[in-house]
C-alpha angles and dihedrals in degrees: 000000000000122000089248090053090049092051091049090049091051093049092046094049093050099037094087093061109107091344093135093051095047094041091057091058115073096161131034110272118249113272097025092115090060095046120106127220111264117245121251089248091055092050092045089054091050097054108021112117091356133117121223107219112215130192092260104014146351143250125213125208107204122196090215106094087333089275118184121203127173143166132201142184093188108168087359093293114124118226139156137201132209127184144087136306127213141174129221134217088241092066102266133138112203135178125198112200144161105233116209123201138156088268095054143276131299136173119234134178112207122189136186124194119218130201129179134204116173107313094339122101119195124198138188134176114242139272102009108002125125122253114250137168107274096178125013122216086258106031113249125206088240094054114111084227088067087065091066112099128182112246139029110306092162103065095069092059100031097081093051093047092048091051092046092051093043094049094057100045 
């Protein structure tokens, strides 16, 4: 697999994460210019020991060695990611993972910036996503924040996805 193919695979595998939330926002939300980057401690508290439930998969942010695991069936294609997650002082959550699919394996680093103003949390996928409300003052069912669940919701599907990907290589 060429480097270009690997890069395309990595982008394709991670493109579904928060796509719905960022696609819904075409302009910056009101108040974003006054929002401040969240601290690394605040971001750690948001994601630590939580699973982020996606449209066709999930990612888990383990406290142990900051391990990141994920699975996806984006566009019906099974894939899984394994790596580490980290937070930055500038308000970013990032995960660095090797993503495995039927077509091969590729490494990808995916980052999301976070800003806070009062009870509102804004998020955007880096480097070129759109800002959107991640968490409303009163959490709404449609908030991306509502897709964070305490515990590991990845492990139960990960083995099946790994087997599915391995059998077809």
